[in-house]
Every structure is written in structure tokens, then in C-alpha cells.
C-alpha positions as a Markdown table, in Angstrom:
| # | Residue | x | y | z |
|---|---|---|---|---|
| 1 | Met | 44.1 | 10.5 | 48.5 |
| 2 | Asp | 42.7 | 9.4 | 51.9 |
| 3 | Thr | 44.1 | 10.9 | 55.0 |
| 4 | Asn | 46.2 | 8.8 | 57.4 |
| 5 | Ser | 45.1 | 7.8 | 60.9 |
| 6 | Leu | 46.8 | 9.9 | 63.6 |
| 7 | Tyr | 47.4 | 6.9 | 65.9 |
| 8 | Glu | 49.1 | 3.5 | 65.4 |
| 9 | Arg | 48.9 | 0.6 | 67.7 |
| 10 | Arg | 52.4 | -0.3 | 68.9 |
| 11 | Glu | 54.0 | -2.5 | 71.5 |
| 12 | Leu | 56.4 | -1.2 | 74.1 |
| 13 | Thr | 58.3 | -2.5 | 77.1 |
| 14 | Arg | 58.9 | -0.6 | 80.3 |
| 15 | Asn | 60.1 | -1.3 | 83.9 |
| 16 | Val | 57.4 | -0.5 | 86.4 |
| 17 | His | 57.9 | -0.1 | 90.1 |
| 18 | Val | 54.9 | -0.8 | 92.3 |
| 19 | Asp | 55.1 | 0.7 | 95.8 |
| 20 | Ala | 54.4 | -1.6 | 98.7 |
| 21 | Arg | 51.2 | 0.2 | 99.6 |
| 22 | Phe | 49.7 | -0.5 | 96.1 |
| 23 | Leu | 50.5 | -4.2 | 96.1 |
| 24 | Gln | 47.5 | -6.4 | 95.8 |
| 25 | Arg | 46.4 | -9.9 | 94.7 |
| 26 | Asn | 45.4 | -8.5 | 91.3 |
| 27 | Ile | 48.7 | -6.9 | 90.4 |
| 28 | His | 47.5 | -6.4 | 86.8 |
| 29 | Ala | 45.3 | -3.5 | 87.9 |
| 30 | Ser | 48.1 | -1.8 | 89.8 |
| 31 | Leu | 50.4 | -2.1 | 86.7 |
| 32 | Val | 47.9 | -0.6 | 84.4 |
| 33 | Ala | 47.3 | 2.3 | 86.8 |
| 34 | Gln | 51.0 | 3.0 | 87.0 |
| 35 | Leu | 51.5 | 2.9 | 83.2 |
| 36 | Arg | 48.6 | 5.1 | 82.5 |
| 37 | His | 49.5 | 7.6 | 85.2 |
| 38 | Lys | 53.1 | 7.8 | 84.0 |
| 39 | Tyr | 52.9 | 7.6 | 80.2 |
| 40 | Glu | 49.5 | 8.5 | 78.8 |
| 41 | Gly | 48.8 | 12.0 | 77.5 |
| 42 | Ile | 52.5 | 12.9 | 77.0 |
| 43 | Cys | 55.2 | 12.2 | 74.5 |
| 44 | Leu | 57.6 | 9.3 | 74.8 |
| 45 | Pro | 60.6 | 8.8 | 72.5 |
| 46 | Glu | 58.2 | 6.6 | 70.4 |
| 47 | Gly | 55.6 | 9.3 | 70.1 |
| 48 | Tyr | 52.5 | 10.7 | 71.9 |
| 49 | Val | 50.5 | 8.2 | 73.9 |
| 50 | Gln | 46.7 | 8.5 | 73.5 |
| 51 | Pro | 44.9 | 8.6 | 76.9 |
| 52 | Arg | 43.2 | 5.4 | 78.1 |
| 53 | Ser | 44.8 | 3.3 | 75.3 |
| 54 | Ile | 47.3 | 1.2 | 77.3 |
| 55 | Thr | 46.7 | -2.5 | 77.7 |
| 56 | Ile | 49.1 | -5.0 | 79.2 |
| 57 | Val | 50.2 | -8.0 | 77.1 |
| 58 | Glu | 52.3 | -9.7 | 79.8 |
| 59 | His | 54.5 | -8.9 | 82.8 |
| 60 | Ser | 57.3 | -10.6 | 84.6 |
| 61 | Phe | 57.4 | -11.8 | 88.2 |
| 62 | Gly | 58.0 | -9.0 | 90.7 |
| 63 | Arg | 61.5 | -8.5 | 92.1 |
| 64 | Thr | 61.9 | -7.0 | 95.5 |
| 65 | Asn | 63.3 | -3.5 | 95.6 |
| 66 | Ile | 64.7 | -3.0 | 99.1 |
| 67 | Leu | 65.7 | 0.6 | 98.5 |
| 68 | Lys | 62.3 | 1.8 | 97.4 |
| 69 | Gly | 60.2 | -0.7 | 99.2 |
| 70 | Gly | 58.0 | -2.6 | 96.7 |
| 71 | Leu | 58.3 | -4.8 | 93.6 |
| 72 | Asp | 59.8 | -4.1 | 90.2 |
| 73 | Tyr | 58.2 | -5.6 | 87.1 |
| 74 | Ser | 59.1 | -5.7 | 83.4 |
| 75 | Val | 55.9 | -5.0 | 81.5 |
| 76 | Arg | 55.1 | -5.5 | 77.8 |
| 77 | Phe | 52.1 | -3.5 | 76.8 |
| 78 | Gln | 50.3 | -2.0 | 73.8 |
| 79 | Ala | 49.3 | 1.7 | 73.3 |
| 80 | Asp | 48.0 | 4.0 | 70.5 |
| 81 | Leu | 50.9 | 6.3 | 69.5 |
| 82 | Cys | 51.0 | 9.4 | 67.4 |
| 83 | Leu | 54.3 | 9.9 | 65.6 |
| 84 | Pro | 53.9 | 12.0 | 62.4 |
| 85 | His | 56.5 | 11.5 | 59.8 |
| 86 | Ala | 57.2 | 13.0 | 56.4 |
| 87 | Gly | 54.8 | 11.9 | 53.6 |
| 88 | Gln | 51.8 | 11.3 | 55.8 |
| 89 | Val | 48.5 | 13.2 | 55.0 |
| 90 | Phe | 46.3 | 14.6 | 57.8 |
| 91 | Lys | 43.3 | 16.8 | 58.0 |
| 92 | Ala | 42.7 | 19.6 | 60.6 |
| 93 | Pro | 40.7 | 22.7 | 61.1 |
| 94 | Val | 42.3 | 26.2 | 60.7 |
| 95 | Val | 42.4 | 28.0 | 64.0 |
| 96 | Leu | 44.5 | 31.0 | 63.1 |
| 97 | Lys | 45.6 | 32.9 | 60.0 |
| 98 | Ser | 48.7 | 35.1 | 60.5 |
| 99 | Lys | 51.5 | 36.6 | 58.5 |
| 100 | Ile | 53.6 | 33.5 | 59.2 |
| 101 | Gly | 51.0 | 31.2 | 57.7 |
| 102 | Leu | 48.1 | 29.0 | 58.6 |
| 103 | His | 47.8 | 27.4 | 62.0 |
| 104 | Ala | 45.7 | 24.3 | 62.4 |
| 105 | Glu | 45.1 | 21.9 | 65.4 |
| 106 | Thr | 43.8 | 18.5 | 65.9 |
| 107 | Ser | 44.9 | 16.9 | 69.2 |
| 108 | Pro | 47.6 | 16.0 | 69.8 |
| 109 | Ile | 49.3 | 17.9 | 66.9 |
| 110 | Lys | 49.6 | 21.6 | 66.3 |
| 111 | Val | 50.2 | 22.3 | 62.6 |
| 112 | Leu | 52.0 | 25.3 | 60.9 |
| 113 | Leu | 51.7 | 25.8 | 57.2 |
| 114 | Pro | 54.3 | 28.5 | 56.4 |
| 115 | Arg | 53.4 | 31.1 | 53.9 |
| 116 | Asp | 56.8 | 30.8 | 52.3 |
| 117 | Leu | 56.0 | 27.3 | 51.1 |
| 118 | His | 52.8 | 28.5 | 49.5 |
| 119 | Ile | 53.7 | 31.5 | 47.4 |
| 120 | Gly | 51.3 | 31.9 | 44.5 |
| 121 | Asn | 48.9 | 29.2 | 45.9 |
| 122 | Ala | 45.4 | 30.6 | 45.6 |
| 123 | Asp | 43.8 | 28.0 | 47.8 |
| 124 | Phe | 46.2 | 28.9 | 50.6 |
| 125 | Asp | 45.2 | 32.6 | 50.4 |
| 126 | Lys | 41.5 | 31.8 | 50.4 |
| 127 | Ala | 41.6 | 29.5 | 53.4 |
| 128 | Glu | 39.9 | 31.0 | 56.4 |
| 129 | Ile | 39.4 | 30.1 | 60.1 |
| 130 | Gly | 37.1 | 27.2 | 60.4 |
| 131 | His | 38.0 | 25.6 | 57.1 |
| 132 | Asp | 39.3 | 22.0 | 57.2 |
| 133 | Ile | 42.6 | 21.6 | 55.3 |
| 134 | Glu | 44.4 | 18.5 | 54.1 |
| 135 | Phe | 48.2 | 18.7 | 54.3 |
| 136 | Asp | 51.3 | 16.7 | 53.8 |
| 137 | Val | 53.7 | 16.3 | 56.8 |
| 138 | Val | 57.0 | 17.9 | 56.0 |
| 139 | Gly | 58.5 | 17.4 | 59.5 |
| 140 | Ala | 57.6 | 17.1 | 63.2 |
| 141 | Arg | 59.2 | 18.1 | 66.4 |
| 142 | Phe | 58.6 | 17.2 | 70.1 |
| 143 | Gln | 60.4 | 16.5 | 73.3 |
| 144 | Gln | 59.9 | 13.8 | 75.8 |
| 145 | Gly | 57.2 | 14.8 | 78.2 |
| 146 | Asp | 55.5 | 17.3 | 75.8 |
| 147 | Gln | 51.7 | 17.2 | 75.7 |
| 148 | Ser | 51.6 | 18.0 | 71.9 |
| 149 | Ile | 53.6 | 17.6 | 68.7 |
| 150 | Val | 54.5 | 20.5 | 66.4 |
| 151 | Val | 54.1 | 19.6 | 62.8 |
| 152 | Leu | 55.3 | 21.5 | 59.7 |
| 153 | Gly | 53.0 | 20.9 | 56.8 |
| 154 | Lys | 52.3 | 21.7 | 53.1 |
| 155 | Leu | 48.8 | 22.3 | 51.9 |
| 156 | Arg | 47.1 | 19.8 | 49.6 |
| 157 | Gln | 43.6 | 21.2 | 49.5 |
| 158 | Val | 41.1 | 23.2 | 51.4 |
| 159 | Val | 37.7 | 21.7 | 52.4 |
| 160 | Arg | 35.3 | 24.6 | 52.6 |
| 161 | Pro | 32.0 | 24.2 | 54.4 |
| 162 | Asp | 29.2 | 23.7 | 51.9 |
| 163 | Glu | 27.0 | 26.8 | 52.1 |
| 164 | His | 24.4 | 25.3 | 49.8 |
| 165 | Lys | 24.0 | 22.1 | 51.6 |
| 166 | Glu | 20.3 | 21.2 | 51.9 |
| 167 | Val | 19.0 | 20.6 | 55.3 |
| 168 | Ala | 16.0 | 18.4 | 55.8 |
| 169 | Glu | 13.3 | 20.5 | 57.4 |
| 170 | Pro | 10.9 | 19.0 | 59.9 |
| 171 | Glu | 7.3 | 18.4 | 58.7 |
| 172 | Ala | 5.2 | 21.5 | 59.2 |
| 173 | Gln | 2.4 | 21.3 | 61.7 |
| 174 | Asp | -0.7 | 23.5 | 61.8 |
| 175 | Val | -0.5 | 25.6 | 64.9 |
| 176 | Ile | -2.6 | 28.2 | 66.5 |
| 177 | Ala | -0.7 | 31.2 | 67.8 |
| 178 | Ala | -2.1 | 32.7 | 71.1 |
| 179 | Pro | -0.4 | 35.8 | 72.4 |
| 180 | Val | 0.0 | 35.7 | 76.2 |
| 181 | Gly | 1.8 | 38.9 | 76.9 |
| 182 | Glu | 3.4 | 41.9 | 75.3 |
| 183 | Gly | 6.3 | 43.9 | 76.7 |
| 184 | Asp | 8.1 | 47.0 | 75.4 |
| 185 | Lys | 10.5 | 45.1 | 73.2 |
| 186 | Glu | 9.2 | 41.6 | 72.8 |
| 187 | Arg | 6.1 | 39.6 | 72.5 |
| 188 | Arg | 5.7 | 36.1 | 73.7 |
| 189 | Val | 3.5 | 33.6 | 71.8 |
| 190 | Val | 2.3 | 30.2 | 72.8 |
| 191 | Thr | 1.8 | 27.7 | 70.0 |
| 192 | Val | -0.7 | 24.9 | 70.3 |
| 193 | Asp | -0.9 | 21.9 | 68.0 |
| 194 | Val | -4.2 | 22.0 | 66.2 |
| 195 | Glu | -4.6 | 18.2 | 66.3 |
| 196 | Lys | -4.6 | 18.3 | 70.1 |
| 197 | Thr | -7.4 | 20.9 | 70.1 |
| 198 | Lys | -9.8 | 18.7 | 68.1 |
| 199 | Ala | -12.5 | 16.9 | 70.1 |
| 200 | Ser | -12.1 | 13.1 | 70.4 |
| 201 | Gly | -15.1 | 10.8 | 70.7 |
| 202 | Glu | -18.4 | 12.3 | 72.1 |
| 203 | Pro | -18.5 | 16.0 | 72.8 |
| 204 | Arg | -18.2 | 16.9 | 76.5 |
| 205 | Arg | -21.4 | 18.1 | 78.1 |
| 206 | Lys | -21.2 | 21.5 | 79.7 |
| 207 | Lys | -22.1 | 21.7 | 83.4 |
| 208 | Leu | -24.7 | 24.3 | 84.2 |
| 209 | Val | -23.8 | 26.6 | 87.0 |
| 210 | Arg | -26.7 | 27.5 | 89.2 |
| 211 | Thr | -26.5 | 31.0 | 90.7 |
| 212 | Val | -27.9 | 32.1 | 94.0 |
| 213 | Ala | -30.4 | 34.4 | 92.2 |
| 214 | Ser | -31.8 | 31.5 | 90.1 |
| 215 | Glu | -32.2 | 29.3 | 93.2 |
| 216 | Gln | -34.2 | 32.1 | 94.9 |
| 217 | Asp | -36.5 | 32.4 | 91.9 |
| 218 | Glu | -37.2 | 28.7 | 92.0 |
| 219 | Gln | -38.1 | 28.8 | 95.7 |
| 220 | Lys | -40.9 | 31.5 | 95.1 |
| 221 | Pro | -44.4 | 30.0 | 94.6 |
| 222 | Lys | -45.8 | 30.4 | 91.1 |
| 223 | Gly | -48.3 | 33.3 | 90.8 |
| 224 | Ser | -47.1 | 35.2 | 93.9 |
| 225 | Val | -46.4 | 38.9 | 93.7 |
| 226 | Glu | -43.9 | 40.7 | 95.9 |
| 227 | Gly | -45.5 | 43.3 | 98.2 |
| 228 | Lys | -48.9 | 41.7 | 98.3 |
| 229 | Ala | -50.2 | 39.6 | 101.2 |
């Protein structure tokens, strides 16, 4: 069975007050900013609102609020909401294994799989930290303003990491190892691509370095002997 999506797109309506200092010709931007600041990243009665998911469908004309100094709007908007309910199937990684049971997390839900609900379940006992688990939602609890939802779940299966998964290795290249230094505990090695060391085109001509001694020998006349006039 496939897992369910954590979020659902839903439509909500809220009254929004825009202070006089934030009033502008493009009131749409001010309304979006107010909604995101006030509702995103926390739980509403309808569920947890995913950050940066609010978009406005429509809004009313502003009504003057003399007491607060600004305008009041009725705004209809859409947002991605997380509201787990019994029967849904989710997947999350195990973050803690205790005497109480398995603890898993995938934002914005924190999951507890009680040991009492899994007596005699071999997969439950073999699950370790880091394993992904699929579970059925038994119940959920949250309060308005919470930044996460606590979920009670029952294990369906454990998705263990594949230890024998083949990993494509990069193509091997011939290299030349040249030691450049050796310390007490380690040795550094520089690797050079062999292809880059091959000569391309015509071989380079070596420049002859003329030393001072050779120049002096050339200046001496042929057949002369030192010490004789």
C-alpha cells in the first residue's frame, strides 16, 4: 500500500487586520504577509500550516477600524495543511528506540509506536535508529499554536537500508603517484593523470644553458696555452 501525502490543499477564511503603516496600493502583498506571519508554521484548528504555502483566492473591501487604526479584510485563501487521521499510512525514519517504543519524526509530525501494541512483532524488535518505517495512524493530538503534531501509530513494515546495494564506481584512470612529503604519522601523495603527462604534437626542444666557464673557453684563441707568451 502506498503512503499518503502529509499535506492536503485546503481553503480557509480568516479576518485580517492591516495596520495603517502597512497600507499600500498593492494591498494583496500586505495581506499575504500578514497571513504567513500569523498562521504558517503552527497548528490551527484545521491542522498544521506548511510554511510558504498560503495563496490568496480573494478578499473583501477594507473596512475602517477606528480603534486599531487601519483596515479589516475578510480573506479567502488556500494553504497546505497536515491533519493526520486514523487509517492514514505514513513513512518516517526512526530517531529513538526506548522502553516505551519506537520514536520517529518527519516534520511536522512526531510519531510514537508503543511497544504494548507490538508484542510478539519481530519486525518491531529488529527496527533500529535510521530505519524507515511505514505505519498506520491510530490517533493524533495537537493544540492550536503548536509547531508539531504528536501521532500514535502502529507498525506496518520496516524499510531497512540495502547493505548490498551496488554503487556505480567511477571509471578508473591510470595515475602516477609522486610522494611529496612524509611525516611521523602520515604521508601525502600527489596523483597525476597519465594522459596529461603525454606529449602532444611535436616534442619540445630543450634550451641549452651556457655557463660562464663555457663562455670563457670559447673566448680563448685556438692553440693558445696558458702560462706561455
